[in-house]
C-alpha positions as a printed NumPy array, in Angstrom:
array([[  0.   ,   0.   ,   0.   ],
       [  1.337,   3.436,  -0.931],
       [  0.287,   6.567,   0.937],
       [  1.051,   9.911,  -0.686],
       [ -0.117,  13.468,  -0.202],
       [ -1.52 ,  15.174,  -3.292],
       [ -1.332,  18.954,  -3.233],
       [ -3.927,  20.827,  -5.245],
       [ -1.92 ,  24.019,  -5.886],
       [ -4.634,  26.354,  -7.112],
       [ -6.839,  25.715,  -4.091],
       [ -4.062,  25.283,  -1.544],
       [ -5.534,  21.961,  -0.411],
       [ -3.757,  18.74 ,   0.46 ],
       [ -5.416,  15.406,  -0.194],
       [ -4.016,  12.248,   1.384],
       [ -4.814,   9.029,  -0.432],
       [ -4.012,   5.341,  -0.208],
       [ -3.269,   3.257,  -3.272],
       [ -3.573,  -0.489,  -3.063],
       [ -2.937,  -2.728,  -6.065],
       [ -4.042,  -6.367,  -6.165],
       [ -3.792,  -8.726,  -9.089],
       [ -7.175, -10.059, -10.206],
       [ -5.491, -13.341, -11.109],
       [ -4.511, -14.214,  -7.55 ],
       [ -6.925, -14.873,  -4.718],
       [ -6.856, -12.431,  -1.848],
       [ -6.622, -13.697,   1.732],
       [-10.234, -12.724,   2.395],
       [-11.434, -14.568,  -0.702],
       [ -9.651, -17.722,   0.431],
       [-10.92 , -17.39 ,   4.015],
       [-14.519, -16.825,   2.935],
       [-14.408, -19.293,   0.039],
       [-16.158, -16.735,  -2.194],
       [-16.534, -16.945,  -5.954],
       [-18.085, -14.161,  -8.047],
       [-18.923, -15.039, -11.659],
       [-19.233, -14.376, -14.514],
       [-17.057, -11.281, -14.597],
       [-17.624,  -9.327, -16.774],
       [-21.382,  -9.864, -16.64 ],
       [-24.452,  -8.322, -18.257],
       [-27.788,  -9.461, -16.757],
       [-26.829, -11.363, -13.601],
       [-23.902, -12.425, -11.471],
       [-23.61 , -15.307,  -9.018],
       [-22.005, -14.986,  -5.608],
       [-21.06 , -18.389,  -4.248],
       [-19.84 , -18.968,  -0.7  ],
       [-18.139, -22.26 ,   0.109],
       [-17.301, -22.365,   3.796],
       [-18.567, -23.883,   7.009],
       [-19.61 , -20.622,   8.655],
       [-23.404, -20.614,   8.976],
       [-23.681, -16.88 ,   9.641],
       [-25.986, -14.74 ,   7.547],
       [-24.289, -12.4  ,   5.096],
       [-25.015,  -9.29 ,   3.042],
       [-24.092,  -8.245,  -0.496],
       [-23.537,  -4.669,  -1.66 ],
       [-22.568,  -3.169,  -5.012],
       [-20.97 ,   0.279,  -5.181],
       [-20.301,   2.41 ,  -8.249],
       [-16.867,   3.956,  -8.806],
       [-17.932,   7.052,  -6.853],
       [-18.695,   4.906,  -3.799],
       [-22.482,   5.163,  -4.044],
       [-24.411,   2.054,  -3.029],
       [-26.408,   0.869,  -6.054],
       [-27.472,  -2.6  ,  -4.834],
       [-27.917,  -4.255,  -1.459],
       [-29.301,  -7.485,  -0.017],
       [-29.221,  -8.046,   3.731],
       [-29.365, -11.089,   6.006],
       [-28.972, -13.72 ,   3.32 ],
       [-29.131, -17.229,   4.72 ],
       [-26.03 , -19.384,   4.698],
       [-27.056, -22.622,   6.397],
       [-24.85 , -25.205,   4.718],
       [-21.368, -25.415,   3.247],
       [-22.519, -23.996,  -0.125],
       [-24.606, -20.882,  -0.581],
       [-25.325, -19.277,  -3.936],
       [-27.002, -15.93 ,  -4.513],
       [-27.997, -14.627,  -7.959],
       [-27.57 , -10.856,  -8.226],
       [-29.628,  -9.102, -10.917],
       [-27.642,  -6.49 , -12.842],
       [-30.408,  -5.553, -15.303],
       [-31.076,  -2.158, -13.697],
       [-27.412,  -1.113, -13.58 ],
       [-25.723,   0.653, -16.489],
       [-22.517,  -0.672, -18.025],
       [-19.403,   0.223, -16.069],
       [-17.027,  -0.72 , -13.278],
       [-18.301,  -1.48 ,  -9.794],
       [-17.214,  -3.038,  -6.523],
       [-19.131,  -5.986,  -5.085],
       [-18.727,  -6.309,  -1.321],
       [-19.813,  -9.276,   0.769],
       [-20.005,  -8.899,   4.543],
       [-20.194, -11.858,   6.888],
       [-19.894, -11.326,  10.63 ],
       [-17.33 ,  -8.558,  11.071],
       [-15.327,  -9.265,   7.893],
       [-15.773,  -8.017,   4.355],
       [-14.568,  -9.126,   0.939],
       [-14.6  ,  -6.785,  -2.064],
       [-14.068,  -7.525,  -5.727],
       [-13.979,  -5.295,  -8.761],
       [-16.704,  -6.277, -11.221],
       [-17.497,  -5.104, -14.726],
       [-20.995,  -4.831, -16.157],
       [-21.358,  -4.898, -19.94 ],
       [-24.522,  -4.319, -21.956]])
């Protein structure tokens, strides 16, 4: 993770930001721990979120646009066996890049997704 200050000279403001780069080809630690698969990606009409773990806690799914606005949410989804699959409808969302976040207990997993039309 890289942290750098960005100075906006004309306004005299300083913006601190964090930059984190992950390869989409490798699984993150949270993805391995949760046993989460998100597919297909890119997608057009729907996307499946599959959880393969032994934790029987309920979970929630959120989708955020690139400006951080929540554009989709489903709360308290049941996860009562080792496999849980949720179909997420993307029909109402325009083409673009988004972030899908799954929260279970006090942990979250986020993945960049692409919607094509």
